[in-house]
C-alpha positions, -999 to 999 in steps of 0.1 A, spaced: -361 713 337 -342 746 333 -337 763 300 -316 792 288 -344 816 298 -338 807 334 -304 824 333 -293 860 326 -259 874 316 -244 900 339 -210 917 338 -188 911 368 -163 933 385 -136 921 362 -156 931 331 -164 895 321 -199 882 316 -212 855 338 -244 835 338 -267 839 368 -298 821 377 -329 843 378 -347 845 411 -378 823 414 -410 842 420 -436 827 443 -463 807 425 -495 827 420 -528 813 432 -546 792 407 -568 813 385 -598 805 367 -595 789 333 -589 815 307 -614 822 281 -610 804 248 -586 821 224 -598 825 189 -580 805 162 -552 825 145 -557 836 109 -542 814 81 -504 817 78 -490 841 53 -459 834 33 -445 869 41 -440 882 76 -432 919 80 -401 929 98 -421 947 123 -437 914 133 -403 899 144 -394 901 180 -375 933 187 -346 915 206 -337 888 179 -302 904 172 -294 907 208 -304 871 214 -280 859 187 -252 880 200 -258 867 235 -258 831 222 -225 837 202 -209 852 233 -221 823 253 -207 796 230 -174 815 225 -169 815 263 -176 778 263 -144 773 241 -113 767 263 -90 796 266 -59 777 253 -78 768 221 -87 804 215 -51 814 219 -39 787 196 -62 797 168 -52 833 172 -15 824 169 -21 803 138 -40 831 121 -14 856 129 13 832 116 -6 826 84 -9 863 78 27 868 86 37 840 61 16 855 34 31 889 39 66 874 41 61 853 9 47 883 -9 81 900 -5 100 893 -38 133 891 -20 138 853 -14 176 853 -7 169 835 25 158 805 5 190 802 -16 206 775 6 173 754 4 170 758 -34 207 750 -39 203 718 -17 173 707 -38 191 711 -71 222 694 -57 201 664 -46 186 661 -81 219 665 -100 242 647 -76 266 676 -79 276 706 -57 254 737 -64 259 773 -55 236 802 -61 257 833 -65 231 860 -72 198 872 -58 167 850 -57 136 869 -66 101 853 -64 67 867 -73 45 840 -58 9 855 -57 2 858 -94 -17 837 -119 18 830 -135 43 830 -105 78 836 -115 113 832 -101 147 847 -111 181 834 -101 208 859 -104 236 833 -108 239 795 -107 270 773 -106 269 735 -109 301 717 -101 316 684 -113 307 651 -98 327 640 -68 335 606 -82 328 583 -112 345 605 -139 383 604 -142 401 636 -152 372 661 -150 383 697 -156 388 721 -127 360 744 -139 324 741 -130 302 720 -152 278 749 -157 280 786 -149 249 806 -156 245 843 -151 207 842 -148 176 820 -150 141 833 -152 112 808 -150 74 813 -151 48 787 -142 10 786 -147 -9 784 -115 -39 763 -124 -20 733 -139 0 731 -106 -32 721 -88 -35 692 -112 0 680 -107 13 693 -140 40 719 -148 35 743 -177 61 770 -181 50 801 -201 86 813 -201 121 800 -195 150 823 -200 187 813 -196 212 841 -198 248 837 -207 252 800 -198 287 784 -201 285 746 -201 315 723 -201 308 686 -209 334 660 -203 337 622 -210 366 600 -199 382 572 -218 359 546 -201 328 564 -213 318 580 -179 305 615 -185 297 645 -163 264 650 -180 250 618 -167 228 628 -137 213 594 -132 238 585 -104 242 551 -122 205 542 -120 191 553 -154 221 560 -175 213 572 -210 177 582 -201 166 610 -224 160 645 -213 123 654 -207 114 689 -199 80 703 -190 61 722 -218 77 756 -224 58 782 -244 86 806 -248 122 793 -245 150 818 -246 188 812 -245 209 843 -246 246 841 -255 252 804 -246 286 787 -248 292 750 -250 324 730 -247 324 692 -252 355 670 -246 353 632 -250 385 612 -245 366 580 -255 355 594 -288 385 618 -293 362 648 -296 369 684 -289 341 708 -296 334 745 -288 302 761 -299 276 788 -293 239 783 -286 210 808 -288 173 804 -288 152 835 -294 124 846 -317 138 873 -340 125 891 -370 155 881 -391 157 845 -380 139 832 -411 117 808 -390 148 793 -374 147 806 -338 170 780 -323 206 776 -335 237 758 -322 269 762 -342 305 752 -334 337 736 -345 365 716 -331 382 683 -339 370 647 -340 396 619 -342 422 646 -351 400 658 -380 382 691 -385 348 689 -369 319 713 -375 282 712 -365 252 733 -372 218 726 -357 187 748 -361 151 745 -352 118 763 -355 105 791 -333 102 783 -297 73 807 -291 38 793 -283 51 758 -286 24 731 -282 32 697 -269 9 680 -295 26 696 -325 60 682 -335 89 706 -334 111 706 -366 148 707 -367 178 705 -391 213 693 -384 245 691 -403 277 675 -389 310 670 -407 342 654 -394 369 651 -420 354 630 -448 324 620 -427 292 640 -434 259 635 -415 227 655 -424 194 651 -407 159 666 -411 137 656 -382 110 663 -357 107 662 -319 73 645 -318 64 661 -284 84 692 -279 109 692 -250 106 654 -247 138 644 -265 128 607 -260 105 608 -290 123 619 -322 120 609 -358 135 621 -391 154 613 -423 192 610 -421 219 606 -447 255 596 -440 286 594 -462 323 590 -456 354 569 -463 349 543 -435 318 533 -415 341 526 -385 346 563 -381 310 567 -371 320 553 -337 333 588 -328 298 603 -334 275 575 -324 294 553 -299 284 523 -321 311 498 -333 310 492 -371 335 472 -393 360 489 -415 346 495 -449 354 512 -482 336 546 -490 299 545 -483 268 566 -488 236 556 -469 202 571 -461 177 559 -435 147 568 -414 158 572 -378 135 573 -347 138 573 -310 113 560 -285 128 567 -251 157 543 -248 153 525 -281 165 539 -315 151 524 -348 169 527 -381 145 517 -408 146 519 -446 184 516 -448 194 521 -485 227 530 -500 261 517 -511 293 505 -494 321 503 -519 308 485 -549 280 468 -530 245 479 -524 230 475 -489 195 477 -475 176 466 -443 168 478 -408 185 480 -374 175 488 -338 196 500 -309 184 494 -274 201 514 -246 178 504 -218 206 484 -201 222 514 -182 229 531 -215 249 501 -230 240 498 -268 225 466 -280 224 465 -318 201 441 -337 196 442 -374 189 424 -407 209 436 -437 211 424 -473 227 431 -506 214 423 -540 250 423 -553 281 421 -531 314 431 -544 336 405 -528 366 428 -523 344 449 -500 341 420 -477 379 417 -474 379 453 -461 356 444 -433 383 420 -420 410 446 -423 423 438 -458 437 467 -478 454 470 -512 486 459 -495 471 424 -489 463 418 -526 479 385 -538 500 384 -569 502 358 -597 525 328 -591 559 330 -608 584 305 -622 619 310 -609 652 292 -606 654 299 -569 619 292 -556 630 285 -520 641 321 -513 612 340 -497 605 372 -515 599 406 -498 562 408 -504 532 423 -488 513 402 -463 483 382 -475 468 381 -439 456 415 -427 474 429 -397 450 457 -387 444 453 -349 409 449 -334 399 478 -312 389 458 -281 376 488 -263 349 493 -290 341 456 -290 336 455 -252 315 487 -253 284 473 -270 264 442 -278 250 432 -312 232 405 -332 231 412 -369 223 390 -399 237 397 -434 229 381 -467 242 387 -502 219 373 -529 246 376 -556 284 381 -555 307 399 -578 341 382 -577 370 373 -599 368 346 -625 388 322 -602 365 329 -573 330 321 -585 310 329 -553 272 327 -556 258 338 -522 271 348 -488 253 347 -454 269 358 -422 256 360 -386 274 384 -362 269 382 -324 287 405 -299 282 398 -262 303 418 -238 335 415 -258 329 380 -272 325 383 -310 311 353 -329 306 348 -366 281 321 -369 271 311 -394 297 317 -420 280 304 -452 293 308 -487 280 289 -517 297 283 -550 283 269 -583 294 235 -569 303 233 -532 298 252 -500 320 268 -473 304 267 -438 317 273 -403 321 297 -375 347 320 -360 351 333 -325 371 363 -311 372 365 -273 383 400 -263 369 398 -228 403 394 -212 437 412 -217 449 384 -241 426 380 -270 417 344 -279 407 334 -314 392 303 -330 380 293 -364 363 261 -377 356 260 -414 344 231 -436 346 231 -474 324 204 -490 317 194 -526 339 222 -542 344 216 -580 381 225 -584 377 231 -622 357 263 -613 388 278 -596 416 268 -621 423 289 -652 419 273 -686 449 255 -699 450 251 -737 413 257 -738 402 234 -711 404 229 -673 437 211 -665 423 196 -633 387 184 -625 373 169 -594 357 175 -560 376 189 -530 367 187 -494 386 206 -467 386 213 -430 405 240 -410 403 241 -372 426 265 -356 431 283 -323 454 313 -316 459 345 -298 463 381 -311 443 411 -319 446 408 -357 441 381 -383 479 379 -389 488 377 -352 461 350 -346 474 330 -375 511 334 -364 503 318 -330 478 292 -342 475 256 -332 453 230 -349 449 211 -382 443 218 -418 433 190 -443 424 190 -480 412 158 -497 402 150 -533 385 116 -535 389 115 -573 390 134 -606 410 139 -637 441 158 -647 457 167 -680 481 139 -686 509 162 -698 508 180 -665 508 147 -646 538 135 -665 556 168 -658 550 163 -621 572 133 -625 597 155 -645 592 132 -675 612 151 -701 600 130 -731 564 121 -725 553 152 -707 571 178 -729 559 161 -761 523 160 -749 525 196 -736 540 210 -769 516 190 -790 487 202 -769 476 167 -763 441 168 -747 442 134 -732 437 131 -694 446 107 -667 426 98 -636 433 113 -602 428 83 -579 430 105 -548 448 134 -533 453 145 -497 473 173 -480 473 169 -442 490 196 -421 495 199 -384 497 235 -372 518 245 -341 527 280 -331 518 293 -365 538 268 -386 519 243 -408 539 211 -410 530 187 -437 522 153 -422 511 136 -454 509 150 -490 499 125 -517 487 131 -552 480 98 -570 473 98 -607 471 71 -633 507 78 -645 525 94 -616 525 92 -577 535 125 -561 545 128 -525 552 161 -507 566 175 -476 575 209 -462 561 238 -442 540 270 -445 550 296 -419 520 318 -411 542 343 -392 564 354 -421 541 338 -446 569 319 -463 564 287 -483 588 258 -483 572 228 -500 587 200 -520 570 175 -543 586 144 -557 570 124 -585 575 88 -593 564 74 -627 543 43 -627 553 33 -663 586 30 -682 600 64 -692 631 70 -713 642 103 -698 632 109 -662 649 138 -644 654 134 -607 644 171 -599 618 177 -573 593 205 -577 597 233 -552 570 258 -541 585 288 -523 582 325 -520 554 341 -501 517 334 -495 508 366 -514 533 358 -543 542 321 -545 570 309 -568 574 275 -586 605 258 -598 627 227 -596 655 217 -574 683 211 -599 707 196 -574 697 159 -578 693 164 -616 729 178 -618 741 148 -598 721 126 -622 737 142 -652 772 139 -636 767 102 -631 756 99 -668 788 117 -679 809 93 -658 792 63 -674 797 77 -709 835 75 -704 830 38 -702 805 34 -730 784 60 -749 751 40 -745 755 41 -707 750 79 -709 712 74 -708 711 49 -680 706 75 -651 677 91 -670 658 58 -676 631 47 -652 615 14 -653 583 26 -636 565 1 -614 556 26 -587 525 11 -569 493 30 -564 486 48 -531 462 32 -507 435 58 -513 409 40 -492 431 41 -462 441 77 -468 404 88 -471 395 69 -440 423 84 -420 413 119 -431 377 113 -422 387 101 -387 406 133 -382 376 155 -390 379 161 -428 345 162 -444 351 133 -468 315 130 -479 305 110 -509 301 130 -541 291 122 -577 318 102 -594 340 124 -616 340 116 -653 367 91 -664 398 103 -681 401 100 -719 428 73 -722 458 79 -745 453 58 -776 478 29 -781 501 33 -810 503 4 -833 
């Protein structure tokens, strides 16, 4: 078997080495056995250099040359080319002039922002440093190609220069840490159309509303920044300046953004400032202050970014005040009801796409308010508001404001007049403030409100109020509506469907067990009417205000009184008994008579309430009524005719008329039949003087109403004619001997 010693290396004519086999020498004759060799001395740990073979280096060189020539030629050429290319790349990248890479960098930025991008200046890069840096001489970011209507012709952002530094070691761990980020003379134009689409949404529809999260920046500098914001949806126009730089005279506030403009056609001002942006640590919260004013609305905040440059984690204390909570829509994008003047404070926090509003405390009008709310924007940026609010004492007139009522909708006291049928020019009782359907469609909500006590007028003795509000893609539902009185309860629901071009409205309310004596003013020291009232209102209409919905309503309205008592003098007057009623009234007679039953049943069609059956049956008089209530012009045209059940000497044939307006009703009598009655008496007096009184004498005998049938009919039509405690019996008028 041959070994490497059997070959020798010799240079050929072409200068290349080649292995040649050594010539084989003839075998020598067998020699005598050699003499025994003495055993070597024990091995020593150290061998002198002189003891090594003299040709060791040559042998290693020959072996290296041997193995090198065993490598195929094409492999050796490939390795040489790669090495040369690597050296060339390193030398090329070491050159700070990277203008050749501008199209690539612009394409990367355009892919991330979904907008056209152009680098207008030089690109300088210093790559081989412990903190590599890059400088862009100019950057322009255009407007989105689609999705936003009416964007301005200018670029969204025009920046004179950007310098960024990065730490080398964190890059190997997949992290980005920027020792320095400097932005020189940026001009940013933000725009939002009426539908809420904005040019600052870079999500391409995937993660709309996602908060900005920047890598840690130890030194953040903004020089001479200019910001313009225009929102057609929120009616905002803002122009401001932005700078961020550590300065000796900054007073610890190294970041500042100030500006002014208009919000909903009111003067708008903003000032936001923050702590130094030098040596910022991600584990130390970054403090900031903010003050925003728009007309009468004032918002102040003192907060912290929990992890600097991650705007998805923020907390702070906020206070708000203004004339109307609904105006906050222009600042927050959240839909609130109309309210009187308010002043509220709360703790506000943000956790990525969820905002929490805890510790709400303040006043709205004359009512206190407290509770908590949460706004979730994870559904493509669409707000979903949930909350639980309560008041220890609710001023009831503040609740009217929430439904659009103003001072113009305040009712007036009824009046006695000779011409009650003529409608008066009065203010509307039903509010006509339109519902902003775009706001209702722009968010979802589920809020519960409770008032533990209610401050109301003497004739409106409310005890507690509970409301549930649900808003789902334009469908607004009030359920439950629950109001309790000292005796009785109003319950039901309301529905406003603003999902289509024509708004549809529905209301279903039930009043049960209401003690009418709690709502009537005292008459000669006592309640003139006592008893239990049940009622049902079930209406459907169209229109974007309470008045418009009522003016187109269809449905039914029923009021029933199973029994009670009434001051007998008033009952006699309902029959226009000029002797008995006036005598008892003037003498302040306290005696009462029973109310056997009472019912008022209306059918509502196209906003007109037409009386189907009006009956008020007492122990002495049976009253029947008819007429209409027009919910469009809010006029009243009701007529009541009373018939005595007993003999009366003087009985005028003059029906009672209720006219005027819902906000200012009038009461009187229709003198026409009475005049005819008097004319007939005058005619009879020409025959005989005693005959003068005949037209004014009634023999009575009017039968009782069929109260059982009336109550049964009302119950079959949905009126809540539940059984209540029997009212006390009337004190009968003593018989004269």
